[in-house]
PDB file of N, CA, C and O in Angstrom:
ATOM      1  N   MET A   1       7.152  11.586  68.506  1.00  0.00           N
ATOM      2  CA  MET A   1       7.677  11.068  67.272  1.00  0.00           C
ATOM      3  C   MET A   1       6.772   9.565  67.260  1.00  0.00           C
ATOM      4  O   MET A   1       6.307   8.906  68.190  1.00  0.00           O
ATOM      5  N   GLY A   2       6.758   9.404  66.111  1.00  0.00           N
ATOM      6  CA  GLY A   2       5.843   8.174  65.417  1.00  0.00           C
ATOM      7  C   GLY A   2       7.179   7.248  64.727  1.00  0.00           C
ATOM      8  O   GLY A   2       8.388   7.432  64.582  1.00  0.00           O
ATOM      9  N   PRO A   3       6.537   6.540  64.516  1.00  0.00           N
ATOM     10  CA  PRO A   3       7.187   4.850  63.652  1.00  0.00           C
ATOM     11  C   PRO A   3       8.671   5.879  62.291  1.00  0.00           C
ATOM     12  O   PRO A   3       8.565   6.822  61.506  1.00  0.00           O
ATOM     13  N   GLN A   4       9.798   4.997  62.702  1.00  0.00           N
ATOM     14  CA  GLN A   4      10.813   4.853  61.869  1.00  0.00           C
ATOM     15  C   GLN A   4      11.572   6.447  62.209  1.00  0.00           C
ATOM     16  O   GLN A   4      12.312   7.110  61.482  1.00  0.00           O
ATOM     17  N   LYS A   5      11.059   6.738  63.606  1.00  0.00           N
ATOM     18  CA  LYS A   5      11.661   8.257  64.436  1.00  0.00           C
ATOM     19  C   LYS A   5      11.267   9.162  63.468  1.00  0.00           C
ATOM     20  O   LYS A   5      12.262   9.669  62.951  1.00  0.00           O
ATOM     21  N   ARG A   6      10.228   9.575  63.009  1.00  0.00           N
ATOM     22  CA  ARG A   6       9.887  10.904  62.370  1.00  0.00           C
ATOM     23  C   ARG A   6       9.066  11.108  63.414  1.00  0.00           C
ATOM     24  O   ARG A   6       8.582  10.432  64.321  1.00  0.00           O
ATOM     25  N   ASN A   7       9.016  13.211  62.713  1.00  0.00           N
ATOM     26  CA  ASN A   7       8.255  14.016  63.761  1.00  0.00           C
ATOM     27  C   ASN A   7       7.450  14.360  63.202  1.00  0.00           C
ATOM     28  O   ASN A   7       7.690  14.922  62.133  1.00  0.00           O
ATOM     29  N   TYR A   8       6.176  14.202  63.620  1.00  0.00           N
ATOM     30  CA  TYR A   8       4.966  14.568  62.751  1.00  0.00           C
ATOM     31  C   TYR A   8       4.368  15.900  63.523  1.00  0.00           C
ATOM     32  O   TYR A   8       4.481  16.116  64.729  1.00  0.00           O
ATOM     33  N   PHE A   9       3.861  16.544  62.784  1.00  0.00           N
ATOM     34  CA  PHE A   9       3.071  17.910  62.736  1.00  0.00           C
ATOM     35  C   PHE A   9       2.204  18.820  62.161  1.00  0.00           C
ATOM     36  O   PHE A   9       2.717  19.467  61.248  1.00  0.00           O
ATOM     37  N   ALA A  10       1.214  19.035  62.377  1.00  0.00           N
ATOM     38  CA  ALA A  10       0.435  19.953  61.541  1.00  0.00           C
ATOM     39  C   ALA A  10       0.726  21.129  61.178  1.00  0.00           C
ATOM     40  O   ALA A  10       1.558  21.740  61.849  1.00  0.00           O
ATOM     41  N   ALA A  11       0.023  21.861  59.837  1.00  0.00           N
ATOM     42  CA  ALA A  11       1.079  23.518  59.509  1.00  0.00           C
ATOM     43  C   ALA A  11      -0.361  23.722  58.575  1.00  0.00           C
ATOM     44  O   ALA A  11      -0.538  22.933  57.647  1.00  0.00           O
ATOM     45  N   ASP A  12      -1.284  24.690  58.816  1.00  0.00           N
ATOM     46  CA  ASP A  12      -1.743  25.157  57.386  1.00  0.00           C
ATOM     47  C   ASP A  12      -2.690  24.507  56.568  1.00  0.00           C
ATOM     48  O   ASP A  12      -3.120  24.821  55.458  1.00  0.00           O
ATOM     49  N   GLY A  13      -2.994  23.353  57.449  1.00  0.00           N
ATOM     50  CA  GLY A  13      -4.057  22.413  56.834  1.00  0.00           C
ATOM     51  C   GLY A  13      -3.236  21.309  56.261  1.00  0.00           C
ATOM     52  O   GLY A  13      -3.893  20.353  55.850  1.00  0.00           O
ATOM     53  N   VAL A  14      -1.802  21.227  56.133  1.00  0.00           N
ATOM     54  CA  VAL A  14      -1.602  19.721  56.010  1.00  0.00           C
ATOM     55  C   VAL A  14      -0.827  19.248  57.086  1.00  0.00           C
ATOM     56  O   VAL A  14      -0.763  19.924  58.112  1.00  0.00           O
ATOM     57  N   LEU A  15      -0.187  18.102  56.982  1.00  0.00           N
ATOM     58  CA  LEU A  15       0.687  17.473  57.952  1.00  0.00           C
ATOM     59  C   LEU A  15       1.629  16.617  57.099  1.00  0.00           C
ATOM     60  O   LEU A  15       1.609  15.853  56.134  1.00  0.00           O
ATOM     61  N   TYR A  16       2.611  17.263  58.148  1.00  0.00           N
ATOM     62  CA  TYR A  16       4.246  17.083  57.426  1.00  0.00           C
ATOM     63  C   TYR A  16       4.852  15.928  58.557  1.00  0.00           C
ATOM     64  O   TYR A  16       4.521  15.723  59.725  1.00  0.00           O
ATOM     65  N   ALA A  17       5.895  15.262  57.678  1.00  0.00           N
ATOM     66  CA  ALA A  17       6.670  14.108  58.419  1.00  0.00           C
ATOM     67  C   ALA A  17       8.277  15.008  58.502  1.00  0.00           C
ATOM     68  O   ALA A  17       8.624  15.980  57.832  1.00  0.00           O
ATOM     69  N   TYR A  18       8.949  14.354  59.446  1.00  0.00           N
ATOM     70  CA  TYR A  18      10.090  15.529  59.748  1.00  0.00           C
ATOM     71  C   TYR A  18      11.679  14.165  59.853  1.00  0.00           C
ATOM     72  O   TYR A  18      12.035  13.862  60.992  1.00  0.00           O
ATOM     73  N   ASP A  19      12.225  13.695  58.985  1.00  0.00           N
ATOM     74  CA  ASP A  19      13.223  12.869  59.298  1.00  0.00           C
ATOM     75  C   ASP A  19      14.387  13.121  59.670  1.00  0.00           C
ATOM     76  O   ASP A  19      15.244  13.135  58.787  1.00  0.00           O
ATOM     77  N   PRO A  20      14.830  13.420  61.187  1.00  0.00           N
ATOM     78  CA  PRO A  20      15.844  14.160  62.055  1.00  0.00           C
ATOM     79  C   PRO A  20      17.119  13.377  60.865  1.00  0.00           C
ATOM     80  O   PRO A  20      18.013  14.056  60.360  1.00  0.00           O
ATOM     81  N   ALA A  21      16.962  11.997  60.616  1.00  0.00           N
ATOM     82  CA  ALA A  21      18.240  11.039  59.736  1.00  0.00           C
ATOM     83  C   ALA A  21      18.824  12.112  58.524  1.00  0.00           C
ATOM     84  O   ALA A  21      19.790  12.809  58.215  1.00  0.00           O
ATOM     85  N   LEU A  22      17.871  11.810  58.220  1.00  0.00           N
ATOM     86  CA  LEU A  22      18.202  12.543  56.475  1.00  0.00           C
ATOM     87  C   LEU A  22      17.737  13.892  56.155  1.00  0.00           C
ATOM     88  O   LEU A  22      17.486  14.204  54.991  1.00  0.00           O
ATOM     89  N   LYS A  23      17.551  15.075  57.577  1.00  0.00           N
ATOM     90  CA  LYS A  23      16.739  16.409  57.781  1.00  0.00           C
ATOM     91  C   LYS A  23      16.043  17.123  56.650  1.00  0.00           C
ATOM     92  O   LYS A  23      16.292  18.207  56.123  1.00  0.00           O
ATOM     93  N   THR A  24      14.844  15.982  56.354  1.00  0.00           N
ATOM     94  CA  THR A  24      14.031  16.579  55.046  1.00  0.00           C
ATOM     95  C   THR A  24      12.919  16.519  56.084  1.00  0.00           C
ATOM     96  O   THR A  24      12.939  16.093  57.238  1.00  0.00           O
ATOM     97  N   VAL A  25      11.892  17.090  55.322  1.00  0.00           N
ATOM     98  CA  VAL A  25      10.455  17.239  55.142  1.00  0.00           C
ATOM     99  C   VAL A  25       9.942  17.089  54.443  1.00  0.00           C
ATOM    100  O   VAL A  25      10.351  17.599  53.399  1.00  0.00           O
ATOM    101  N   VAL A  26       8.260  16.062  54.347  1.00  0.00           N
ATOM    102  CA  VAL A  26       7.664  15.531  53.178  1.00  0.00           C
ATOM    103  C   VAL A  26       6.554  15.848  53.768  1.00  0.00           C
ATOM    104  O   VAL A  26       6.414  15.886  54.991  1.00  0.00           O
ATOM    105  N   LYS A  27       5.730  16.085  52.975  1.00  0.00           N
ATOM    106  CA  LYS A  27       4.441  16.512  52.986  1.00  0.00           C
ATOM    107  C   LYS A  27       3.737  15.571  52.479  1.00  0.00           C
ATOM    108  O   LYS A  27       3.779  15.250  51.292  1.00  0.00           O
ATOM    109  N   LEU A  28       2.501  14.659  53.987  1.00  0.00           N
ATOM    110  CA  LEU A  28       2.024  13.702  53.643  1.00  0.00           C
ATOM    111  C   LEU A  28       0.623  14.331  52.905  1.00  0.00           C
ATOM    112  O   LEU A  28       0.378  14.247  51.701  1.00  0.00           O
ATOM    113  N   PHE A  29      -0.300  15.032  54.011  1.00  0.00           N
ATOM    114  CA  PHE A  29      -1.208  14.831  53.159  1.00  0.00           C
ATOM    115  C   PHE A  29      -1.976  16.513  53.353  1.00  0.00           C
ATOM    116  O   PHE A  29      -1.232  17.297  53.944  1.00  0.00           O
ATOM    117  N   SER A  30      -3.121  16.999  52.990  1.00  0.00           N
ATOM    118  CA  SER A  30      -3.929  17.903  53.540  1.00  0.00           C
ATOM    119  C   SER A  30      -5.731  17.867  53.516  1.00  0.00           C
ATOM    120  O   SER A  30      -6.609  17.053  53.228  1.00  0.00           O
ATOM    121  N   HIS A  31      -5.692  18.447  53.718  1.00  0.00           N
ATOM    122  CA  HIS A  31      -7.260  18.585  54.902  1.00  0.00           C
ATOM    123  C   HIS A  31      -7.626  19.832  55.365  1.00  0.00           C
ATOM    124  O   HIS A  31      -6.798  20.457  56.028  1.00  0.00           O
ATOM    125  N   PRO A  32      -8.998  20.441  55.081  1.00  0.00           N
ATOM    126  CA  PRO A  32      -9.382  21.558  55.887  1.00  0.00           C
ATOM    127  C   PRO A  32      -9.801  21.330  57.473  1.00  0.00           C
ATOM    128  O   PRO A  32     -10.284  22.210  58.184  1.00  0.00           O
ATOM    129  N   SER A  33      -9.504  19.905  57.903  1.00  0.00           N
ATOM    130  CA  SER A  33      -9.599  19.418  59.096  1.00  0.00           C
ATOM    131  C   SER A  33      -8.467  20.148  60.140  1.00  0.00           C
ATOM    132  O   SER A  33      -8.522  20.767  61.203  1.00  0.00           O
ATOM    133  N   LEU A  34      -7.237  19.629  59.039  1.00  0.00           N
ATOM    134  CA  LEU A  34      -6.260  20.197  59.967  1.00  0.00           C
ATOM    135  C   LEU A  34      -5.418  21.984  59.862  1.00  0.00           C
ATOM    136  O   LEU A  34      -4.232  22.309  59.932  1.00  0.00           O
ATOM    137  N   GLU A  35      -6.711  22.818  59.667  1.00  0.00           N
ATOM    138  CA  GLU A  35      -6.577  24.174  59.704  1.00  0.00           C
ATOM    139  C   GLU A  35      -6.362  24.154  60.946  1.00  0.00           C
ATOM    140  O   GLU A  35      -5.204  24.530  61.132  1.00  0.00           O
ATOM    141  N   LEU A  36      -7.037  23.833  62.202  1.00  0.00           N
ATOM    142  CA  LEU A  36      -6.425  24.148  63.395  1.00  0.00           C
ATOM    143  C   LEU A  36      -6.612  22.683  64.457  1.00  0.00           C
ATOM    144  O   LEU A  36      -7.261  22.493  65.485  1.00  0.00           O
ATOM    145  N   THR A  37      -5.871  21.972  63.788  1.00  0.00           N
ATOM    146  CA  THR A  37      -5.590  20.918  64.797  1.00  0.00           C
ATOM    147  C   THR A  37      -4.860  21.116  66.013  1.00  0.00           C
ATOM    148  O   THR A  37      -3.990  21.985  65.949  1.00  0.00           O
ATOM    149  N   GLN A  38      -5.016  20.457  67.224  1.00  0.00           N
ATOM    150  CA  GLN A  38      -4.692  20.829  68.771  1.00  0.00           C
ATOM    151  C   GLN A  38      -3.979  19.508  68.883  1.00  0.00           C
ATOM    152  O   GLN A  38      -2.957  19.621  69.558  1.00  0.00           O
ATOM    153  N   ASP A  39      -4.170  18.437  68.488  1.00  0.00           N
ATOM    154  CA  ASP A  39      -3.057  17.343  68.927  1.00  0.00           C
ATOM    155  C   ASP A  39      -2.974  16.351  68.123  1.00  0.00           C
ATOM    156  O   ASP A  39      -3.991  16.094  67.478  1.00  0.00           O
ATOM    157  N   LEU A  40      -1.733  15.487  67.913  1.00  0.00           N
ATOM    158  CA  LEU A  40      -1.690  15.023  67.060  1.00  0.00           C
ATOM    159  C   LEU A  40      -0.737  14.106  67.449  1.00  0.00           C
ATOM    160  O   LEU A  40       0.291  14.435  68.040  1.00  0.00           O
ATOM    161  N   TYR A  41      -1.189  12.300  66.973  1.00  0.00           N
ATOM    162  CA  TYR A  41      -0.604  11.139  67.711  1.00  0.00           C
ATOM    163  C   TYR A  41       0.011  10.318  66.467  1.00  0.00           C
ATOM    164  O   TYR A  41      -0.560  10.654  65.430  1.00  0.00           O
ATOM    165  N   VAL A  42       0.383   9.952  66.390  1.00  0.00           N
ATOM    166  CA  VAL A  42       0.614   8.781  65.236  1.00  0.00           C
ATOM    167  C   VAL A  42       1.155   7.405  66.220  1.00  0.00           C
ATOM    168  O   VAL A  42       2.038   7.445  67.077  1.00  0.00           O
ATOM    169  N   THR A  43       0.334   6.205  65.803  1.00  0.00           N
ATOM    170  CA  THR A  43       0.708   5.251  66.349  1.00  0.00           C
ATOM    171  C   THR A  43       1.738   4.061  65.405  1.00  0.00           C
ATOM    172  O   THR A  43       2.138   4.132  64.243  1.00  0.00           O
ATOM    173  N   PRO A  44       1.888   3.280  66.176  1.00  0.00           N
ATOM    174  CA  PRO A  44       3.356   2.752  65.656  1.00  0.00           C
ATOM    175  C   PRO A  44       2.844   1.870  63.895  1.00  0.00           C
ATOM    176  O   PRO A  44       3.623   1.708  62.956  1.00  0.00           O
ATOM    177  N   GLU A  45       1.026   1.352  63.933  1.00  0.00           N
ATOM    178  CA  GLU A  45       0.585   0.511  62.831  1.00  0.00           C
ATOM    179  C   GLU A  45       0.041   1.484  61.877  1.00  0.00           C
ATOM    180  O   GLU A  45      -0.730   1.408  60.920  1.00  0.00           O
ATOM    181  N   GLY A  46       0.681   2.403  62.440  1.00  0.00           N
ATOM    182  CA  GLY A  46       0.873   3.892  61.166  1.00  0.00           C
ATOM    183  C   GLY A  46      -0.315   4.586  60.974  1.00  0.00           C
ATOM    184  O   GLY A  46      -0.495   5.158  59.899  1.00  0.00           O
ATOM    185  N   PHE A  47      -1.517   4.639  62.235  1.00  0.00           N
ATOM    186  CA  PHE A  47      -2.591   5.450  62.078  1.00  0.00           C
ATOM    187  C   PHE A  47      -1.709   7.039  63.007  1.00  0.00           C
ATOM    188  O   PHE A  47      -0.892   7.161  63.920  1.00  0.00           O
ATOM    189  N   ALA A  48      -2.620   8.148  61.942  1.00  0.00           N
ATOM    190  CA  ALA A  48      -2.762   9.370  63.064  1.00  0.00           C
ATOM    191  C   ALA A  48      -4.074   9.496  63.638  1.00  0.00           C
ATOM    192  O   ALA A  48      -5.120   9.277  63.028  1.00  0.00           O
ATOM    193  N   TYR A  49      -3.984   9.827  64.729  1.00  0.00           N
ATOM    194  CA  TYR A  49      -5.039  10.779  65.346  1.00  0.00           C
ATOM    195  C   TYR A  49      -5.350  11.974  65.508  1.00  0.00           C
ATOM    196  O   TYR A  49      -4.310  12.595  65.724  1.00  0.00           O
ATOM    197  N   TYR A  50      -6.135  12.571  65.519  1.00  0.00           N
ATOM    198  CA  TYR A  50      -5.536  14.500  65.791  1.00  0.00           C
ATOM    199  C   TYR A  50      -7.276  15.011  66.276  1.00  0.00           C
ATOM    200  O   TYR A  50      -8.211  14.689  65.542  1.00  0.00           O
ATOM    201  N   LEU A  51      -7.411  15.461  67.000  1.00  0.00           N
ATOM    202  CA  LEU A  51      -8.294  16.557  66.937  1.00  0.00           C
ATOM    203  C   LEU A  51      -8.624  17.830  66.358  1.00  0.00           C
ATOM    204  O   LEU A  51      -8.198  18.951  66.638  1.00  0.00           O
ATOM    205  N   ALA A  52      -9.482  17.445  65.479  1.00  0.00           N
ATOM    206  CA  ALA A  52     -10.057  18.653  64.990  1.00  0.00           C
ATOM    207  C   ALA A  52     -10.763  19.548  65.484  1.00  0.00           C
ATOM    208  O   ALA A  52     -11.187  19.378  66.627  1.00  0.00           O
ATOM    209  N   GLU A  53     -11.123  20.891  64.675  1.00  0.00           N
ATOM    210  CA  GLU A  53     -11.729  22.481  65.765  1.00  0.00           C
ATOM    211  C   GLU A  53     -12.706  22.138  66.333  1.00  0.00           C
ATOM    212  O   GLU A  53     -12.820  22.389  67.533  1.00  0.00           O
ATOM    213  N   ASN A  54     -13.849  21.359  65.530  1.00  0.00           N
ATOM    214  CA  ASN A  54     -14.751  20.816  66.080  1.00  0.00           C
ATOM    215  C   ASN A  54     -15.125  19.397  67.305  1.00  0.00           C
ATOM    216  O   ASN A  54     -16.142  18.704  67.301  1.00  0.00           O
ATOM    217  N   THR A  55     -13.806  19.284  68.376  1.00  0.00           N
ATOM    218  CA  THR A  55     -13.319  18.271  68.611  1.00  0.00           C
ATOM    219  C   THR A  55     -14.037  17.443  68.293  1.00  0.00           C
ATOM    220  O   THR A  55     -14.891  17.165  69.134  1.00  0.00           O
ATOM    221  N   SER A  56     -14.063  16.695  67.046  1.00  0.00           N
ATOM    222  CA  SER A  56     -14.175  15.628  66.632  1.00  0.00           C
ATOM    223  C   SER A  56     -12.587  14.828  66.642  1.00  0.00           C
ATOM    224  O   SER A  56     -11.623  15.269  66.016  1.00  0.00           O
ATOM    225  N   ILE A  57     -12.558  13.579  67.485  1.00  0.00           N
ATOM    226  CA  ILE A  57     -11.150  13.102  67.079  1.00  0.00           C
ATOM    227  C   ILE A  57     -11.586  11.945  65.316  1.00  0.00           C
ATOM    228  O   ILE A  57     -12.386  11.097  64.920  1.00  0.00           O
ATOM    229  N   ILE A  58     -10.016  12.983  64.710  1.00  0.00           N
ATOM    230  CA  ILE A  58      -9.994  12.103  63.251  1.00  0.00           C
ATOM    231  C   ILE A  58      -9.030  10.884  63.296  1.00  0.00           C
ATOM    232  O   ILE A  58      -8.104  10.945  64.105  1.00  0.00           O
ATOM    233  N   ARG A  59      -9.120  10.074  62.717  1.00  0.00           N
ATOM    234  CA  ARG A  59      -8.220   8.956  62.343  1.00  0.00           C
ATOM    235  C   ARG A  59      -7.802   8.918  60.999  1.00  0.00           C
ATOM    236  O   ARG A  59      -8.688   9.183  60.186  1.00  0.00           O
ATOM    237  N   VAL A  60      -6.314   8.574  60.403  1.00  0.00           N
ATOM    238  CA  VAL A  60      -6.346   8.668  59.553  1.00  0.00           C
ATOM    239  C   VAL A  60      -5.441   7.430  59.417  1.00  0.00           C
ATOM    240  O   VAL A  60      -4.978   6.923  60.439  1.00  0.00           O
ATOM    241  N   LYS A  61      -5.128   6.844  58.027  1.00  0.00           N
ATOM    242  CA  LYS A  61      -4.059   5.277  57.665  1.00  0.00           C
ATOM    243  C   LYS A  61      -2.934   6.525  57.589  1.00  0.00           C
ATOM    244  O   LYS A  61      -3.083   7.708  57.282  1.00  0.00           O
ATOM    245  N   LEU A  62      -2.055   5.959  57.891  1.00  0.00           N
ATOM    246  CA  LEU A  62      -0.455   7.132  57.274  1.00  0.00           C
ATOM    247  C   LEU A  62       0.536   5.881  56.155  1.00  0.00           C
ATOM    248  O   LEU A  62       1.155   6.220  55.147  1.00  0.00           O
ATOM    249  N   PHE A  63       0.438   4.484  56.685  1.00  0.00           N
ATOM    250  CA  PHE A  63       1.343   3.657  55.565  1.00  0.00           C
ATOM    251  C   PHE A  63       0.766   2.271  56.597  1.00  0.00           C
ATOM    252  O   PHE A  63       1.100   1.118  56.325  1.00  0.00           O
TER     253      PHE A  63
END
């Protein structure tokens, strides 16, 4: 669970945010490196870190 009490997850090359209070899923962005993402972490500062298929750690500013 990341900031704003949203759950973040990747599927089929897309990063999504689920807001349990509103019961909605929002598509944040898509990128080929998200196809085989193994780990995902969102910091309180708004950065998402994930492990891409080639074992590179990717950092993205979400908000």
